[in-house]
N, C-alpha and C positions, 0 to 999 in steps of 0.2 A: 428460529432454527438458524444456525449457522452455516454459511456456504464456506466450503471446503473444496480443495482441488479435485477431490473423487467426485463430487457432485457436479463441477464444471464438466469434469470429462463424461460422466453419465448423460449430461444434458447434451452435449455435443453429439455423443454415440446416438441419441434420439433424433437429434436434427440431422445427422448425417451417417446414414446406416451402412454406407459403402465403405467408410474409413475403418480400418481395424482398430480396436479399443487401445493397443498399445502404440500406435501411431499418433492418435490422440492426446493420449498420456504425455508422450514425448514433445508433442507440440506445446503442450499447455506448461510442461516443464521448463521448456525452452523460452518461453514468453516470459515466464515468471523469473527465471534466472537473468534473463537480460534486465528486467526493470531493476531486479536488486543490484545488479553489476553497474547500471547507470546510476542508481541513487548512491553506492559506495563510491564512485568517483565525483559525486557532488552535482550531478547533472540533475536536470529537471526532467521528468517524464510526463508528457502530455498525451492523454489518450481522448481523442475528439468524443463529444457526446457523454464523456464519463467525467472527467476531471483532470487535475493537476496535481502530481506528487512532486513535492520540494523537500530537500533536506535543511533544516533550520539547525543552527549551531548555537548553543548558549554557551555563553562565556564562563571561565572559571572564575569562582568568586568565594568569599568566605562567607560561611552561613553557621548558623547556631543550632546546636542540638536542644530542643526543647525540653528534654528531660533534666538534663543538667547545666543548662546555658552555657556549656563549652563551646568553644570557637572551633569549628572544622574545615578545613580547606575542601570545597566541592570541585573537581576537575570539569574541565571542558567537556561538554557531551552533545550529541547530534540527535535530533528526533525527525520523523517524517511528518511533514504536514500536507493535508489534503484540502483542496479546494475544488468544490463540485462545480460542473459544467451549468449553465443557464437551462439547458436541456433536461438534465438530471434533476436541478431543483425544481423545475415545473411538473415533471413526473411525480416526484415524491409529495408535492403540494396539490395534485391532481387540478394543476391549471392547464389549459390548452391553447 
């Protein structure tokens, strides 16, 4: 099962029943938007106990179409790289 925004909001609602659903939804949206904006600016996002999100840039290059062997110019592109924290690694691998 995949985790999505609505599941996060539902879990928060269970943990904090005094908060309104729309307020929790707004909170999660604001946090996710801030993470997106920081990554868009090329900044590193560190969530303690979870991990680090970084933007890696792949340089433009000349590649080859495998079907026709034609040379194709591939533009520069960015991707998000995630490095998990030691705490997360231990939890995933059942180490204590």
